[in-house]
N, C-alpha and C positions, 0 to 999 in steps of 0.2 A: 230348743224348739218347743213351742207351746203345744199342748195336747189338743188335737183337732177332733178326735173321736175315740172312744174307749174300747169298743169291741167291734169285731167284724166276723160274722159267721156265714160263710158261703162254701160251695164246693166247686171243684174244677180239676184241671189237668195241666201238665207242663207243656209249654210251647215247643215247637220244633227248633233245632239249632239255628236254622237260617233266620227265624223270627227273633230269636234271642238277641242276636247281634244288632238287628235293626231297632228293636225296642230299647235295648240298652243305650244306643246312641240317642234315641229320642228323649229318654229320661235324662241323660247327661246334658244334652242341649237345653232342656227345660230348666234344670237346676242351675246351669251356668248363667242362664239369662235372668232367672228370677231370684236365685239365692247363690250368688257367686262365691260367698264365703264358705259354702259347703263343698267339701271334697270327699265324695263317697269312696269307701275302701272296696266295696263290692256291690254289684247289682246283679241279682239273679231271680229267676222265676220263683214265685212263692207256690204254695200248694193250691192256690186259686187261679184259675185260668184268667189271663189278662191282668193279673196283679203281680207286681215285682217287689221283692224285698231289697231295701237299700240300707246298707250298713255304713254309719258314720261314727267313727270312734267306737264307743260302747253303746251307741244308740241304734235302734232299728225302726224304720218306718216303711210304709208301702206306697207305691205309686202305680197309677194306671199305665198301660203299655205305651200310650201316646204322650205320657209325661204331663198331662193336663191336670190330674187330680192326685192329691196326696192324702194319705190316711195315717194317723198315728194312734196306736192302741194295741190291743191284744188279739192275736189270731188264734182261735181256739178250735181244736178238733173235737167236736161235740161227742161223737161216738166213742172216741178213745178217752175223752175227758182229759185232754192234754193241752196245756198252754204252749203252743208251738213257738210263740214269740219268746217266752221265758227260756225255753230250751236253747234257742239261738243266742239270747242275751247272756246266758251263763257263759257261753264260749267267748263272747266279745269281752266280757268282764275279765276272764282269765287272760285273754290276749293283752288287754290294756294294762293289767297289773304286771304281766311279764315284761311288757315294753317299758314300763316305768323303772322296774328293777329293784331288787332287794336293797341295793346300796343307797336307794333314795327313801328308805323307811327306817324307823327305829325298831330294832329287833330284840325281843326277849326270848332267848332260846334255852330250853331245858337240857340237861345232860344227855338224855335220850329223847330225841324228837320223834314222835309217832304221827303227829298231825300238825297242820299249819293253818292259821287263819289270818286274815287281814282285818284290822279294826280301824274304822274312821273314828277319830276321837277329838273331843274338845276339852282342853285343860280345865275349864271352869264348869263343865257339865257334871252334875251330881252323880248320875249313874256311871259316867265314865270314871269318876274318882273311885266309886265303889268297886267297879271291875278291877281297876289297877291296884286297889288296896288288897285284892285277893290274888295278885299275880303269882304268888307262891303255890296257890292251889292249882292254877292252870299249868304251871311248870311241873307239878307233881303228877299231873295227868298226861304229861308228854306233849303238851300243846305249845307250839312255837307261835308267838304273837308278833305280828308285824304291823306296827302302828303307822297310820297316815293321819295327818291333821285335817280337821274339818271344823274350824272355829265358826260356830253358828251365827255369831254376831257380825261376821263379814270381815272384809279386808281392812287393815289399818286400825282395827279395834284393839282393846287391851288383850283379848284372848288371842288374836292374831299375832300380836307382838310377843306374847309369851311363847307361842309356838315357834316363832322365829328365833327367839333367845335360846330356847331349848335345843333347837337344831344346831345353833352356832356354838353351843357349850363344848368344852373339851371332852366332857363325859356326858353324852346325850341321854343315856339310860338313867344315870344318877340325877341329871337335871330334870328329866321328865317326872321321875318319882317325887322329887322335891316339890316341883310345881303342882303335881296332883294332890299333894298334902296341903296345898294352900300356902306354902312357904315362898318367900321372895327369892327370885333367882336374878343373877346379874343380867341386865339388859344388854343384848348384843345384836349385831347385824352382820350378815355375810350372805354369800350366795346360798340359796335354800330352795327346797322343793315344795314349800307350803302352798304356793299358788297352784302348782301342778296337782297337789293332793286335793285341793278344793275343787278344781275343775273336774277331776275324776269323780269326786263325790257328787257333783251336779249331774254328770253323765250317768252315774249309777242311781240317780233319783233319790239321793239321801234326803230323808225328811227330818232327821234328827240324829243324835249320837247317844251312845255308841251304835255303830252299824257294823255288823260282822259279815264278812264275805269269806266263804270257804274256798278250799282249793278247787272245788268243782264250779265255782262261780256263783253259787247260791247265796242269797242275801237273807240275813236274819236281823231285822231292826230291833234295837234295844239290848238291854243287859241280859246275859245268860250266865248263871253260875257255872263253875267249872264242871261239875258232875253232869249238869244238863247239856252243856255244850259238847262234852265228850261223847255222850249218847248220840247226839245229832251227827257227829263226825264218824262214829262207828257205823251208823246206819248208812251214811253216804258211801262208805268204803265196803259195805256189805259184810261187816264183821258181826 
């Protein structure tokens, strides 16, 4: 969904339970009529009176209680200096990754795992290759890395086909490491999650690779060396 507006700063209160049901129905009917392909997972009052938060996959947008107007952007609590939308989106990202499942990712796990991150990667991306070339450093810090593919060139390109071949290899971890070094790997095809990875990347608003997502659902675009990443993860856990 294209961005309609970037920020919204208003104040308000939550509607009564009786109004919630009626307004939810109005929003559902509006979406069904104008955007039938959208199936919201939840519709609930936002912090602003008359404005509802609508969750679709890992995306969040807002609609007026009568379903006539849609806003997409960040809802900010000015006094608290808190991006309320990001707080909610962190949870939707966690839910989306859990729904996909670890068995649909390529996992590099240290002997003692202290932290876990999800990394959207492109085999032909320079900084993705740099990150993977230092995989032993991440392992030494106790960071489990769960890779998802996000070939920036798009579907059915060379990068996409390499991702599929890696997934279909008998040893995916070895094949990924080989491909990241720029070495040729055997072209293969099979049932794969690459398209699902790419769709998730779009929902997470990936602008490039690597893109790191923490267990808390926070996003860090770009390459972070192991020492820097572990500091971020410690801070998230309050260590």
